[in-house]
Phi, psi and omega in degrees: 000136181238132178234130180235135178236128175240140178251130177275359181202194183283330182204154175287136175213170188291340181275348182264141178286132178251114188243134175251121178257126183241108180196141179266007177257110184298331179294315178296319179300316180295318181297312181293318181299319180298317180295320181289322178296329180293339176255017173082021180274155167268131187237131171239141180236142174223153185256009174208159187288327181298314178294320180299318180297320177297319178299314183296319182289336184243007180236197181227057183277138178271322186227139171241122175252111187233142172288153178288311184267116181224157173294133183080230180299137180280166178296323180291325175290326175298318177301315180298317181296317180296318180294326181290343182253021183303320182297314182286334178289325179072017179203164179264131177250125180278125186248125177242121184254127179255141177198153173272354179290135179249164174105166185295324184299317179297319178298313182299313181296321181296313182288327176293333178283351178109006178293145176265336183212159187224123184239128179275141174269150002290145186280136176258129184300320180293322178296318177301318183299311184288329177291327176293323177297321176295319178299321179299319179296316180297314181294324178297317177294319181297319180294321179296315179297320179296318179299315180296325181286334187257347187240151175293129186294334181276310189262344184066009168284168176302140173283171187299315183300312182291321178302314181293321179299311181290328178293326176300321178297316179293323178299312180297321179295317179297320179293317184295319186255007177065038182258156178290151177209128181231159182229139176237122173260137184232128178226128181288139184280133175050046183292330179301323179295326177294315177298320180294324184276316187251355183085170184292330178290326173294319175298321178298320179299322178294315180298318179295319179297314180295318179300320178297321178294317179298315180299319181295324185271348179271147177275165183297334180278352184260151179255136176227136182213160172271120188264330180204202182305297179241026184244136181234160180221140177233131176251130186241097177294149177054039180225127179272182183301317184295317177295320180293323177299316180295318178297318180296320180295324176297318178295315180302314180297318181296318180297315181293330186266349188241100182285157170267158179237133181217118179050046177078002180253144177267125180245118178257146182214154173241170181221150171254140185229143175239139183238140173214145174251140178299136179229168182298334181285344183274121184283337185201178181299323181302321179294323178295313180296320180295324178295317177297324179293323176299317179295322178299315179297325177295322176297320178298314186286346181252024172118353179067176179052049180203170179246133176234152184240137176283132176249114181297153177305133178084357179260148179291138177286135178290146172292164178298140178272104183265173189305314185283358177262355190303311183293318183291335187285335189270076182278090184222152186287151172053053180278117178298150181302322180296322179295316182296321181295327182290317180052213172246009172051232183261036181297153175290164179300146180254107181295150178242127186262128170282134185249151174293157184300319187276143174277158184281166173302143186246150168234099184062034179088002181236164175290152178300139184306325183297338183272000189260116174288158178284000000 
């Protein structure tokens, strides 16, 4: 097996096209690589489909240019395999199939296998170049459509459907490897009054401001989404209750301290937050979210603008998280120095709510709207 990597720039980045060339003919590989490098692409080459498939599954390739005839698995079978794994890849890969075969039958078979483009051999470098430009346009549109489908249009956080899908993956990973997983539910206090006072566009300004704060305070490994009208959810992999409490308190403080601005007016808002950690008693992700929601409701009923934690039956209740415990409490991996320095500062104590054993009736994993205070 031979692997060749060419860089079209100083470093790989999301704006650069990442192309995998699959061919056992070194002359063809050099010709294609030269054409691709001329348009600023990063190029990796492999001489068989099995290695190429492994690269695609474990890399971030935008385009695969593959010969039809390869040792072992054929190029057309490689196209089928990549298309069959679209769900696990989580992205669209543009497939270009090269062949010396002529005629309608070859075209039909290539496109039925999932190819996006078909190139006749011998390969012309200029043709490869312009076809890559076409691929770039298609991928740009596909990414835009995917973003619109997966994100809330107002806040640009994950929408509820995508948040739950990705959270299921994290739930399964935590269960499989015995890792901690926590959830934080966030609900803005008396948001209806803001809409009544400033109108819906004023309310939108508040939601966008809060979403920006949540995004800023969450790490790349964490998921954040808009769950409802004024409700947000954050999933924290490899984070226990104590760490999640500290993270939630940071979010609460930021929301209370950072006003939104609308038509020259300053709009201040507070939030109530509920925290829950996955436990052996919880059968699924829905139970974890519902537990965090129970804690959130307890925060609402006990005065709002605070963080409360769900305590599973038979588990010791956490002591209150006071100001000087903030930094020590957030036991989480890869904590940037700036984050550690921030801590929770002079935050007020964070009450912890003991919860009854039974979970409440659910509507899609949440409490019925009628039971929710503002």
